[in-house]
ROPAMAR-864258 format. One line per field, with one value per residue: residue number from 1; x, y, z of N, C-alpha, C in turn. Coordinates in pm, 1 decimal, m for minus. Layout:
ROPAMAR-864258
k: NUM:... $
nc1: X:... $
nc2: Y:... $
nc3: Z:... $
cac1: X:... $
cac2: Y:... $
cac3: Z:... $
cc1: X:... $
cc2: Y:... $
cc3: Z:... $
END
This chain:
ROPAMAR-864258
k: 1:2:3:4:5:6:7:8:9:10:11:12:13:14:15:16:17:18:19:20:21:22:23:24:25:26:27:28:29:30:31:32:33:34:35:36:37:38:39:40:41:42:43:44:45:46:47:48:49:50:51:52:53:54:55:56:57:58:59:60:61:62:63:64:65:66:67:68:69:70:71:72:73:74:75:76:77:78:79:80:81:82:83:84:85:86:87:88:89:90:91:92:93:94:95:96:97:98:99:100:101:102:103:104:105:106:107:108 $
nc1: m416.4:m337.3:m482.5:m305.2:m132.5:m180.4:m56.6:38.1:327.8:320.1:62.6:m209.4:m83.1:m54.2:m227.1:m187.7:108.9:229.8:363.7:609.2:537.5:498.2:459.7:376.3:449.2:507.7:628.6:808.5:917.5:1243.2:1241.7:1128.6:935.4:893.6:711.3:804.6:711.6:829.2:857.1:1042.9:1110.7:1322.5:1545.1:1476.7:1607.8:1711.9:1892.8:2080.2:1988.1:2029.3:2026.9:1926.4:1903.2:2006.8:1958.1:1818.3:1775.7:1593.4:1555.5:1272.2:1136.2:1206.9:1450.2:1715.4:1921.6:2140.3:2312.1:2602.1:2734.0:3000.6:3017.8:3000.2:2814.5:2556.8:2411.0:2105.0:1927.4:1646.6:1608.7:1851.0:2014.8:2095.1:2276.7:2259.7:2450.3:2373.2:2371.6:2517.0:2544.7:2321.8:2137.1:1854.1:1925.3:1824.8:1543.0:1372.3:1196.4:1004.9:888.4:755.5:945.5:986.0:1039.6:1165.8:1205.8:1390.1:1417.9:1636.0 $
nc2: 9.1:262.1:567.7:877.2:1028.5:1347.8:1651.3:1937.6:2067.1:2285.0:2300.7:2251.7:2285.0:2215.3:2398.0:2372.3:2352.4:2240.3:2008.7:1840.5:1765.2:1482.5:1362.9:1108.9:1090.2:941.8:622.3:311.6:m19.7:7.7:282.2:589.9:884.1:1184.5:1464.7:1707.2:1915.0:2169.7:2389.4:2561.6:2322.9:2056.3:1772.3:1492.0:1513.4:1280.6:1141.1:1054.8:1048.0:747.5:593.9:314.1:354.1:563.5:917.1:1179.9:1518.1:1820.4:2163.0:2321.5:2546.8:2799.7:2771.8:2574.3:2380.7:2114.6:1887.3:1696.5:1406.8:1454.0:1714.3:1898.7:2155.9:2210.4:2448.7:2495.3:2651.3:2781.1:2580.6:2452.1:2134.8:1815.9:1519.4:1247.2:992.2:644.1:545.0:765.7:952.7:1198.4:1504.5:1726.5:2035.7:2288.2:2473.1:2738.0:2933.4:3122.7:3096.0:2847.5:2558.2:2380.5:2063.0:1832.1:1496.8:1215.9:881.8:618.1 $
nc3: m3654.2:m3425.7:m3301.0:m3331.1:m3056.8:m2967.6:m2847.7:m2645.6:m2518.1:m2348.1:m2260.0:m2028.3:m1775.2:m1439.5:m1186.1:m915.1:m770.2:m552.4:m523.0:m721.0:m1063.6:m1259.3:m1579.9:m1794.4:m2133.6:m2365.7:m2480.6:m2515.9:m2476.0:m2366.6:m2356.9:m2229.8:m2221.0:m2054.5:m1921.2:m1695.7:m1432.3:m1238.8:m958.8:m771.4:m661.0:m545.0:m553.9:m335.1:0.4:89.3:m68.4:m369.1:m716.3:m881.1:m1144.2:m1348.6:m1616.2:m1895.8:m1895.5:m2068.0:m2048.6:m2102.1:m2048.9:m2109.9:m2040.6:m1804.9:m1533.8:m1390.3:m1164.6:m1183.2:m982.0:m960.2:m786.5:m751.6:m689.2:m887.8:m1034.4:m1266.2:m1449.2:m1600.7:m1857.3:m2044.3:m2326.5:m2294.1:m2274.7:m2124.9:m2106.3:m1904.3:m1795.0:m1728.7:m1388.9:m1307.0:m1039.3:m931.5:m865.8:m853.9:m760.5:m747.2:m852.4:m1013.9:m788.5:m845.0:m1093.3:m1312.5:m1394.6:m1677.8:m1787.4:m2029.2:m2036.5:m2128.8:m2092.8:m2147.3 $
cac1: m335.6:m401.2:m484.9:m187.2:m151.3:m140.8:m61.8:123.6:410.8:286.1:m79.3:m254.8:10.0:m136.0:m220.0:m130.9:246.9:283.7:459.7:654.2:441.5:558.5:356.3:421.2:403.6:518.5:736.6:795.4:1039.2:1332.8:1237.1:1014.9:943.8:811.0:713.2:815.7:686.6:886.6:858.9:1107.2:1132.6:1454.0:1542.3:1466.9:1733.2:1753.0:1999.4:2105.3:1933.5:2128.6:1932.2:1976.0:1894.9:2053.1:1850.1:1842.6:1679.2:1600.4:1470.6:1192.2:1099.2:1256.3:1591.3:1736.5:2059.2:2164.8:2439.2:2658.1:2790.0:3136.7:3006.0:2983.5:2681.9:2530.1:2294.5:2032.6:1829.7:1558.3:1674.7:1968.0:1990.4:2201.6:2266.3:2310.9:2470.6:2322.8:2449.4:2582.6:2466.2:2288.6:2011.3:1812.1:1955.1:1752.2:1458.7:1325.4:1074.8:911.9:823.6:768.2:1048.0:924.3:1142.8:1135.9:1301.2:1386.5:1491.3:1664.1 $
cac2: 127.9:344.7:712.0:944.3:1110.5:1484.8:1737.7:2055.6:2062.1:2397.4:2295.5:2179.3:2294.5:2218.5:2519.5:2332.0:2308.0:2213.0:1900.2:1829.2:1689.4:1396.9:1317.8:1020.3:1136.2:833.6:529.4:171.5:m93.1:71.4:428.1:659.3:1029.4:1249.5:1608.5:1732.3:2054.7:2203.5:2531.6:2565.0:2186.1:1995.7:1628.8:1463.6:1522.0:1146.4:1080.4:1087.1:960.6:653.6:524.2:208.1:400.6:697.5:1017.3:1303.3:1618.9:1953.4:2264.1:2386.5:2677.0:2817.7:2746.0:2470.9:2338.5:1972.6:1868.7:1561.1:1372.3:1509.1:1853.9:1983.2:2211.3:2243.2:2537.5:2478.7:2753.5:2742.0:2527.7:2371.1:1993.9:1743.9:1374.2:1193.4:848.6:553.0:534.7:891.4:1005.4:1339.4:1551.9:1862.6:2110.3:2416.4:2520.0:2873.8:2933.4:3225.9:3056.7:2703.8:2500.4:2274.2:1971.8:1718.1:1394.6:1091.8:773.2:516.8 $
cac3: m3629.2:m3323.3:m3325.6:m3275.8:m2936.5:m2999.3:m2730.9:m2645.8:m2397.9:m2261.9:m2223.4:m1908.8:m1661.9:m1318.0:m1103.2:m786.4:m785.8:m419.8:m544.1:m859.0:m1144.4:m1360.5:m1672.9:m1901.2:m2264.4:m2463.9:m2453.7:m2554.4:m2442.2:m2270.3:m2373.4:m2167.9:m2233.5:m1952.9:m1895.6:m1552.0:m1397.0:m1108.1:m922.2:m640.4:m613.5:m554.9:m525.5:m191.5:75.4:130.9:m146.7:m507.6:m819.7:m933.8:m1230.7:m1436.1:m1755.2:m1929.8:m1894.3:m2142.6:m2004.5:m2159.5:m1987.3:m2213.5:m1984.4:m1669.4:m1504.4:m1289.1:m1141.4:m1155.9:m912.9:m958.7:m655.9:m746.6:m649.0:m1006.3:m1059.7:m1405.5:m1458.1:m1725.7:m1890.9:m2154.9:m2444.5:m2259.3:m2246.9:m2057.6:m2109.7:m1778.4:m1813.6:m1625.0:m1264.2:m1270.2:m927.2:m953.1:m808.7:m886.6:m638.4:m747.4:m962.1:m987.4:m706.4:m889.0:m1217.8:m1333.2:m1481.1:m1757.0:m1836.2:m2112.6:m1996.9:m2206.9:m2029.0:m2249.1 $
cc1: m410.1:m395.3:m360.0:m224.2:m94.3:m154.2:28.1:196.9:376.2:141.4:m100.1:m151.2:m75.6:m119.1:m154.9:9.1:310.5:378.2:494.8:559.6:517.4:447.3:419.8:363.8:403.5:629.5:703.9:926.7:1118.6:1330.4:1110.7:1039.1:845.1:819.7:716.0:795.4:735.3:868.2:912.1:1135.3:1277.3:1437.7:1530.3:1604.3:1792.0:1862.8:2004.3:2024.5:2049.4:2051.1:2001.1:1977.5:1966.5:1932.5:1897.5:1734.7:1702.8:1508.1:1402.5:1156.6:1155.7:1405.8:1602.1:1886.8:2059.1:2301.5:2478.2:2719.9:2935.6:3137.2:2987.6:2838.2:2670.2:2400.8:2232.9:1929.3:1746.7:1639.0:1797.0:1926.1:2114.7:2175.1:2334.6:2326.6:2410.2:2424.4:2536.8:2496.9:2448.3:2161.9:1980.5:1830.2:1883.9:1664.6:1401.0:1197.0:966.9:839.1:844.2:885.2:983.8:1035.7:1082.9:1245.1:1280.2:1476.5:1511.4:1774.8 $
cc2: 215.1:491.4:776.0:1023.4:1248.1:1569.2:1858.1:2058.1:2172.8:2394.0:2219.1:2174.9:2302.8:2350.2:2489.6:2275.8:2285.0:2093.2:1896.0:1736.4:1614.9:1343.0:1234.0:1069.2:1023.8:739.6:390.6:103.3:m22.1:224.9:484.8:808.9:1090.9:1400.7:1622.1:1881.1:2076.7:2352.3:2540.0:2426.6:2143.4:1845.7:1607.2:1467.3:1384.6:1084.3:1127.8:996.9:877.1:555.4:419.5:249.2:533.7:790.0:1141.1:1400.6:1749.3:2044.3:2339.7:2528.6:2683.9:2793.7:2644.1:2446.4:2190.0:1964.2:1721.6:1534.3:1417.6:1653.3:1948.9:2026.0:2245.7:2323.3:2522.0:2589.1:2704.7:2699.8:2443.4:2227.0:1929.9:1595.5:1319.9:1041.8:767.5:546.9:656.0:953.8:1155.9:1374.7:1690.9:1942.5:2245.1:2425.1:2654.2:2870.7:3029.6:3193.4:2907.2:2669.8:2379.9:2193.5:1875.0:1616.5:1269.1:992.5:663.6:423.3 $
cc3: m3527.2:m3361.6:m3265.4:m3151.0:m2967.2:m2873.2:m2749.4:m2512.6:m2297.9:m2211.4:m2092.8:m1797.1:m1535.4:m1241.8:m969.2:m810.4:m649.0:m422.4:m692.2:m935.4:m1254.1:m1448.9:m1783.5:m2033.5:m2367.3:m2421.1:m2503.6:m2520.8:m2335.4:m2276.3:m2308.6:m2180.6:m2135.4:m1964.0:m1743.9:m1529.3:m1254.2:m1083.7:m780.3:m584.9:m633.3:m529.3:m375.3:m124.3:105.6:45.7:m289.6:m598.4:m873.0:m1020.1:m1317.6:m1582.5:m1771.2:m1924.1:m1970.3:m2098.3:m2077.6:m2080.1:m2100.7:m2171.1:m1844.0:m1657.7:m1392.2:m1272.9:m1108.7:m1089.6:m919.7:m822.0:m642.0:m696.4:m765.3:m1021.3:m1207.5:m1409.1:m1596.7:m1739.4:m2008.0:m2277.1:m2415.7:m2234.7:m2189.7:m2070.8:m1984.5:m1795.8:m1698.7:m1510.1:m1235.2:m1160.9:m944.7:m876.5:m862.3:m758.3:m632.7:m871.2:m919.0:m905.0:m756.4:m1018.4:m1238.8:m1424.3:m1547.5:m1821.0:m1936.3:m2081.1:m2079.4:m2135.4:m2133.0:m2204.9 $
END
C-alpha cells in the first residue's frame, strides 16, 4: 500500500504567472485530475479545444469565461462548475487579469 498524497489546493501557487500553470494531482486509467492556475490567460488563438475525453471544471477561486464554438459564453465564478462533453469545441476566452483563477479539472 502506498502513502496517501496529501495537499492543499490553495498551497504552493507559483509567483510567476507569466504562463498558465497545469499541475497533475491524481489519476488512473482514463481519469486525470489537474489544478490549473490562470491570471489573465486565455486559450491559444490558434483554435479550439476538441478533446477526446469529457472535462469537468470548477472555478475554486477567481472568475473566467468559457466560450463554445457556437458563440455561447459561460461565465464561471467561485464554486461554479461546468461539464464539457468530449468533442465539444470550447476555449477559455477570459480570466481575471487582476487575480488568479484557480481551476480544478477532471478529465474522464
